[in-house]
C-alpha positions in Angstrom: 53.7 -75.6 -50.1 57.7 -76.7 -50.6 59.1 -76.6 -54.4 62.3 -77.9 -54.8 64.5 -77.8 -57.7 67.5 -79.9 -58.3 70.4 -81.1 -60.3 70.7 -77.4 -61.2 73.8 -76.8 -63.7 74.4 -73.4 -61.5 72.7 -71.0 -59.4 73.2 -67.9 -60.1 73.4 -64.4 -58.8 73.7 -65.4 -54.7 74.3 -62.6 -52.4 74.0 -62.1 -48.6 71.2 -60.4 -47.0 72.5 -57.4 -46.3 74.4 -56.3 -49.9 71.3 -54.6 -51.7 73.6 -52.4 -54.2 76.6 -52.5 -56.1 79.0 -50.3 -57.0 81.4 -49.9 -59.6 83.6 -53.2 -60.0 82.1 -55.0 -57.4 79.5 -55.6 -60.4 81.9 -57.9 -62.2 81.5 -60.5 -58.8 78.5 -62.7 -60.0 78.2 -65.4 -57.3 76.7 -68.6 -58.2 76.7 -72.7 -57.1 77.2 -75.5 -59.3 75.6 -78.7 -59.2 72.6 -76.9 -56.8 69.7 -77.2 -55.5 66.9 -74.2 -54.3 64.2 -74.9 -51.9 61.0 -72.4 -52.0 58.6 -72.6 -49.0 55.9 -71.1 -50.2 56.6 -67.2 -51.9 60.3 -67.5 -50.2 63.4 -69.0 -51.0 63.9 -70.9 -47.9 67.8 -72.6 -48.5 69.9 -73.8 -51.2 73.2 -75.4 -51.5 75.6 -78.0 -53.5 73.8 -81.1 -54.6 75.5 -83.5 -52.2 73.6 -81.5 -49.2 70.0 -81.8 -51.1 67.2 -82.6 -48.8 65.4 -85.5 -49.6 62.6 -85.4 -52.3 60.1 -86.4 -49.4 60.3 -82.6 -47.8 59.3 -81.4 -50.9 55.6 -81.2 -52.6 56.4 -80.7 -56.0 60.4 -81.5 -57.6 61.4 -80.0 -60.8 64.4 -81.7 -62.2 66.6 -79.3 -63.9 69.8 -80.9 -65.3 71.6 -79.0 -67.3 69.7 -75.7 -66.5 70.7 -72.5 -65.0 68.2 -70.7 -62.7 68.6 -66.8 -62.4 66.5 -63.9 -60.2 64.1 -62.2 -62.7 65.1 -59.5 -64.0 64.1 -56.2 -62.2 63.4 -53.5 -65.4 63.3 -50.0 -64.0 62.2 -48.1 -66.6 59.4 -48.4 -69.0 56.7 -46.6 -70.7 54.5 -50.0 -71.1 51.1 -48.7 -71.0 50.4 -46.2 -74.2 47.6 -46.0 -76.5 49.1 -47.6 -79.8 52.4 -48.1 -82.0 54.4 -45.4 -83.6 55.6 -47.6 -86.5 54.6 -44.5 -88.9 57.6 -42.9 -87.1 60.3 -46.0 -88.3 60.6 -45.0 -91.4 61.7 -41.9 -91.0 64.5 -43.0 -88.5 65.6 -45.1 -91.2 65.6 -42.1 -93.6 68.0 -40.6 -91.1 65.4 -38.0 -89.3 66.8 -37.9 -85.8 64.5 -37.7 -82.9 64.1 -33.9 -82.2 63.0 -33.8 -85.8 60.8 -36.2 -86.0 59.4 -34.5 -82.4 59.4 -31.2 -84.6 56.8 -33.1 -87.3 54.3 -33.7 -84.9 56.2 -37.1 -83.9 57.5 -38.5 -80.8 56.1 -38.3 -77.8 53.2 -35.9 -78.8 52.1 -38.3 -81.1 51.9 -40.6 -78.2 49.9 -38.2 -76.3 47.4 -37.1 -78.7 46.5 -40.9 -79.2 46.4 -41.3 -75.5 43.6 -38.8 -75.4 41.3 -40.9 -76.8 41.7 -44.2 -75.8 39.8 -45.6 -73.0 40.7 -46.7 -69.5 39.8 -50.2 -70.7 41.5 -50.2 -73.5 44.9 -49.2 -72.1 45.0 -51.8 -69.5 43.5 -54.4 -71.8 46.9 -53.7 -73.8 49.2 -53.1 -71.6 47.9 -56.4 -70.0 49.4 -58.4 -72.9 52.9 -57.0 -73.0 53.2 -57.2 -69.3 52.6 -61.1 -69.9 55.0 -61.1 -73.3 57.8 -59.4 -70.6 57.0 -61.8 -67.4 57.7 -64.6 -70.0 60.8 -63.4 -71.3 62.3 -63.2 -67.7 60.8 -59.8 -66.0 60.0 -60.3 -62.4 59.6 -56.6 -61.1 58.6 -53.5 -63.0 58.7 -49.7 -63.1 55.7 -48.0 -65.4 56.2 -44.3 -66.3 53.4 -41.9 -67.0 54.1 -39.0 -69.4 51.7 -39.8 -72.3 49.0 -38.0 -71.3 50.5 -34.4 -70.6 47.2 -33.2 -69.8 45.3 -33.6 -65.4 43.0 -36.0 -66.8 44.7 -38.0 -68.7 47.7 -38.5 -66.8 45.5 -39.6 -64.2 43.9 -42.1 -66.8 47.3 -43.7 -67.3 48.1 -43.7 -63.5 45.2 -45.5 -62.9 45.7 -48.1 -65.2 49.5 -48.6 -63.9 47.3 -49.1 -60.6 45.0 -51.8 -62.2 48.5 -53.9 -63.0 50.0 -53.8 -59.9 46.7 -55.1 -58.6 46.2 -57.8 -61.4 50.0 -59.0 -61.7 52.1 -61.1 -59.5 55.3 -59.1 -59.5 55.6 -56.2 -58.2 54.9 -53.0 -60.2 56.7 -49.1 -59.6 54.6 -46.1 -60.7 55.9 -43.1 -62.1 54.7 -39.7 -62.5 56.3 -38.2 -65.9 53.8 -35.7 -66.8 56.7 -33.7 -67.0 57.9 -35.5 -70.5 57.3 -32.7 -72.8 55.1 -29.3 -73.2 51.6 -30.0 -74.3 50.7 -28.0 -77.8 48.2 -26.5 -75.9 50.7 -24.9 -73.1 53.2 -24.4 -76.0 53.2 -20.5 -75.2 52.8 -20.8 -71.6 54.7 -23.4 -70.4 54.5 -21.8 -66.8 51.4 -22.8 -66.4 51.4 -26.3 -67.3 54.1 -26.5 -64.5 51.9 -24.4 -62.2 49.3 -27.4 -63.1 51.3 -30.2 -62.3 52.6 -29.2 -59.3 49.3 -27.5 -57.9 46.4 -29.9 -59.3 48.3 -32.5 -60.4 50.3 -34.0 -57.5 48.3 -33.0 -55.1 45.7 -35.4 -56.5 48.0 -38.2 -57.0 49.0 -38.0 -53.6 45.7 -38.2 -52.8 45.0 -41.5 -54.8 48.1 -43.1 -53.9 48.8 -43.6 -57.5 52.4 -43.0 -57.8 55.5 -43.8 -56.2 58.3 -41.5 -57.8 58.0 -38.5 -59.7 60.4 -38.1 -63.1 61.2 -34.9 -65.1 62.3 -34.6 -68.4 65.3 -32.5 -68.2 66.5 -31.9 -71.3 67.3 -29.1 -74.2 64.0 -28.6 -75.9 61.9 -29.9 -72.9 62.0 -29.2 -69.1 65.1 -26.5 -68.0 67.2 -27.2 -64.6 65.5 -25.0 -62.9 62.2 -26.3 -63.9 63.0 -29.8 -63.0 64.3 -28.9 -59.8 60.9 -26.7 -59.2 58.6 -30.1 -59.7 60.9 -32.6 -57.9 61.0 -30.2 -54.8 57.1 -29.8 -55.0 56.8 -33.1 -55.6 59.0 -34.0 -52.0 56.5 -32.4 -50.1 54.0 -35.2 -51.2 56.5 -38.5 -50.8 57.3 -38.8 -54.3 60.9 -39.6 -54.8 62.7 -38.0 -57.7 63.9 -39.8 -60.5 65.3 -38.2 -63.9 65.2 -38.6 -67.4 68.3 -36.9 -68.4 71.7 -36.6 -70.9 69.6 -38.5 -73.0 70.3 -35.8 -76.0 73.1 -33.4 -74.3 75.1 -32.7 -71.3 72.6 -30.8 -69.1 73.6 -30.6 -65.5 70.9 -33.0 -64.6 72.8 -35.8 -63.1 74.7 -33.6 -60.3 71.0 -31.9 -60.0 69.9 -35.7 -59.3 72.7 -36.2 -57.0 72.1 -33.4 -55.1 68.1 -33.9 -54.6 68.7 -37.7 -53.8 67.3 -39.0 -57.0 66.9 -42.5 -56.4 68.0 -42.8 -60.3 68.9 -40.8 -63.4 68.2 -42.3 -66.5 69.6 -42.5 -70.0 72.9 -40.9 -69.8 73.5 -41.2 -73.4 76.0 -38.4 -73.5 78.0 -37.6 -70.2 81.0 -36.1 -69.4 83.9 -36.5 -66.5 81.6 -34.0 -64.1 78.7 -36.0 -64.5 80.1 -39.2 -63.9 81.9 -37.7 -60.9 79.0 -36.9 -59.6 77.4 -40.2 -59.1 81.0 -42.1 -57.9 80.5 -43.6 -55.2 76.5 -42.3 -54.2 73.4 -43.7 -54.1 71.8 -42.5 -56.9 71.6 -45.3 -59.4 72.4 -44.7 -63.1 70.2 -46.6 -65.2 71.4 -47.1 -68.7 68.9 -47.9 -71.8 71.4 -49.7 -74.4 68.3 -50.8 -76.6 66.8 -47.1 -77.0 70.5 -46.5 -78.3 70.4 -49.1 -80.4 66.6 -48.4 -81.9 67.6 -44.5 -82.3 71.2 -44.9 -83.4 72.1 -42.7 -80.8 75.5 -43.0 -78.6 75.8 -45.7 -76.4 76.2 -44.8 -72.5 79.9 -44.8 -71.6 79.6 -47.7 -69.1 83.0 -48.5 -68.3 84.1 -45.3 -67.2 81.1 -45.3 -64.9 82.1 -48.4 -63.1 85.9 -47.3 -63.4 84.6 -44.6 -61.5 82.5 -46.9 -59.0 79.0 -45.8 -59.7 76.5 -48.1 -59.5 74.5 -48.7 -63.0 71.1 -50.5 -63.6 69.9 -51.7 -67.3 66.5 -51.4 -68.1 64.4 -51.6 -71.5 62.5 -48.2 -72.0 59.9 -49.9 -73.0 58.0 -47.6 -75.4 56.4 -46.8 -78.4 58.4 -44.1 -80.0 62.3 -45.2 -78.9 62.4 -48.6 -77.5 59.3 -50.8 -78.8 60.7 -53.6 -76.7 60.7 -54.6 -73.2 63.4 -58.0 -73.7 65.4 -57.6 -71.1 67.5 -60.4 -72.5 68.2 -57.9 -75.5 69.0 -55.4 -73.2 71.6 -57.7 -71.1 73.1 -58.6 -74.7 73.3 -54.9 -76.0 74.9 -54.0 -72.4 77.7 -57.0 -73.1 78.2 -56.1 -76.9 77.5 -52.1 -77.0 78.0 -50.9 -73.5 81.1 -53.3 -73.2 79.8 -54.8 -69.5 81.0 -58.2 -69.0 78.3 -60.6 -68.8 78.5 -60.4 -64.9 78.3 -56.7 -65.0 75.0 -56.6 -67.1 73.5 -59.7 -65.4 73.7 -57.7 -61.8 72.8 -54.2 -63.5 69.9 -56.4 -64.8 68.7 -57.8 -61.3 70.0 -56.5 -58.0 70.6 -53.1 -59.0 67.8 -53.1 -61.2 65.8 -54.1 -58.2 67.3 -51.2 -55.8 66.4 -48.9 -58.7 62.7 -49.5 -57.5 63.6 -49.9 -53.9 63.2 -53.3 -53.9 66.4 -55.2 -53.4 65.2 -56.2 -49.7 63.2 -58.7 -51.1 63.6 -59.1 -55.1 66.7 -58.9 -57.5 69.5 -61.8 -55.9 69.1 -65.4 -54.8 69.1 -64.9 -51.3 66.9 -66.4 -48.3 64.6 -65.0 -47.1 63.6 -63.1 -50.5 60.4 -63.4 -52.8 61.1 -66.3 -55.0 61.2 -64.9 -58.7 63.4 -66.5 -60.6 63.5 -68.2 -64.3 65.0 -71.5 -64.9 66.8 -71.9 -68.7 66.9 -74.1 -71.2 70.2 -76.1 -71.4 73.1 -73.9 -71.6 77.1 -74.0 -71.4 77.7 -71.4 -69.2 76.4 -67.8 -67.6 78.1 -66.0 -70.7 75.7 -68.1 -73.3 72.6 -66.0 -72.0 74.1 -62.9 -73.4 75.5 -64.5 -76.3 72.3 -65.9 -77.6 71.3 -62.1 -78.2 68.7 -63.4 -80.7 67.1 -66.0 -78.2 65.3 -66.3 -75.3 66.7 -68.7 -73.2 64.0 -68.7 -70.5 62.4 -72.1 -70.0 60.3 -72.2 -67.0 59.1 -68.9 -64.9 58.5 -68.9 -61.3 56.6 -66.2 -59.3 56.3 -65.9 -55.6 57.2 -69.5 -55.6 55.0 -70.8 -58.4 55.4 -71.7 -61.7 53.7 -69.1 -63.9 51.9 -70.0 -66.9 50.7 -66.8 -67.7 
């Protein structure tokens, strides 16, 4: 099956096959070809170029005339909690009234609220609800997704969540990465014996997750009131013995030293970073560990936004992601994330798009096959409505500009 897309106003996000991650000021370069065509063979990008060199229509089995439209690589959302039992709009009013994240958690909200709802949810109900959310984000341009556990906070329920994520992997035509986040909070049952909960994660849960091949990564919420630096390192080191690579939730509420720990532990990414200092940024400079920023979380919680400009100036590799979850970011819309990266993180459209595509793919270790327009990569793409420029996509922050989604070389109808 050959699909020819022709008369594109612009083909955006072109990279050489050897470019799999961008650092700092490199992110300002977003290569594109105006008046372009793109040929897909089977699932893969076969070729592309200027219209003056477009292959004949007879070469293709299907032709799309994309006059006035832009073609982008799909968004690669490397941080989500899309499997959850129920929404938490009861906390929404508390936020409006000025309650902080910590105050809501102390009142029985937050992560423990989701964990209580998760405990009674069936696997089938979780899968059904999460499937609808995945369909929604695909239609909004997401073509790769990481999903974390972390609302189980018990041996049985964490495994239940990860088994749902495994089913999602098997069901949808996008790459989905699974992350074990049992160290998301200390459950009430272990409030007076946190070491027992950590021992359960290390001695019982991680081995079973490995045995069932349920996760690609392990994550820890390294934050004041959650897990300490020492506890985080203990869990990451134990996970490494089972081949689970590290990610860390860090510096969301305070500067903890977790960024530096993440770099030392060769973490694939350190995520959040709303609160940073010079030491944290310097630790990430020119490192493979990616700083995954979550601007829609800052927007929703009304907390500081990450210092993306200084990170870029210091040659940090940045991804942006949705943090889709029921409490602090009840949206998986990566178009809004890209807009907020421009508006609030002061990233240029080019930087934000690179952060949401190639670097997002790198934060899931799939940038060899996804995240850019490159010959030989999987054809996960979207075509926009008629647009005037690349900048119009984040500029039009209240609208999604996607008109056509292509996954594995096929038009996605959902």
